[in-house]
C-alpha positions in Angstrom: 8.3 112.4 106.6 4.7 112.6 105.4 3.7 110.3 108.3 5.0 112.9 110.7 3.1 115.6 109.0 -0.1 113.6 108.7 -0.2 111.8 112.1 2.3 113.2 114.6 1.8 116.9 114.3 -2.0 116.8 114.6 -1.7 114.4 117.5 0.7 116.6 119.5 -1.3 119.7 118.5 -4.5 118.2 120.0 -2.5 117.1 123.1 -1.2 120.6 123.6 -4.6 122.1 123.2 -6.1 119.6 125.7 -3.4 120.3 128.3 -3.9 124.1 127.8 -7.7 123.7 128.5 -7.0 121.5 131.6 -4.6 124.0 133.1 -6.9 127.0 132.2 -9.8 125.2 133.8 -7.8 124.4 137.0 -6.8 128.1 137.3 -10.4 129.3 136.8 -11.7 126.8 139.4 -9.1 127.9 141.9 -9.8 131.6 141.3 -13.5 130.9 141.8 -13.0 128.8 145.0 -10.3 131.1 146.5 -10.7 134.6 145.2 -7.6 136.0 146.9 -5.5 133.9 144.7 -6.3 136.1 141.7 -4.2 139.1 142.8 -1.2 136.9 143.4 -1.7 135.1 140.1 -0.9 138.2 138.0 2.6 138.8 139.5 3.3 135.1 139.3 2.5 135.0 135.6 4.6 138.1 134.9 7.5 136.5 136.8 7.0 133.2 134.9 7.1 135.1 131.6 10.3 136.9 132.6 12.0 133.7 133.7 10.9 131.9 130.6 12.2 134.6 128.3 15.5 134.7 130.2 15.9 130.9 130.1 15.2 130.7 126.4 17.9 133.3 125.6 20.4 131.8 127.9 19.7 128.3 126.6 20.2 129.5 123.0 23.6 131.1 124.0 24.7 128.0 125.8 23.9 125.9 122.7 25.8 128.4 120.5 28.8 128.3 122.8 28.8 124.5 122.9 28.6 124.4 119.1 31.6 126.9 118.8 33.7 124.9 121.3 33.0 121.7 119.4 34.0 123.0 116.0 37.2 121.7 114.4 38.5 125.2 113.8 38.3 126.1 117.5 39.9 122.8 118.4 42.9 123.4 116.0 43.2 126.9 117.3 43.3 125.6 120.9 46.0 123.1 119.9 48.0 125.9 118.3 47.8 128.0 121.4 49.1 125.0 123.5 52.1 124.6 121.2 53.0 128.4 121.1 55.1 128.3 124.3 57.2 125.5 122.7 57.9 127.8 119.7 58.8 130.8 121.8 61.4 128.8 123.7 63.4 128.1 120.5 
């Protein structure tokens, strides 16, 4: 556990920072080379933020639903519901 804290987290933190700077530099260079990209970049970033927010909430709900459907209580409840027609016939 300490190896993860001492080695892996700083490594991935520097990797993320490096990728952020590479992407930011690419966007700045494109905006300098082709200035008409800048007005289209703002709506794209807003749309990206909206889709990202929507995806995260949907993903969280799907994971929650999957956990509920895999729980043993839900499985036994489903088995009980399958047996109910048998009891009502007698």
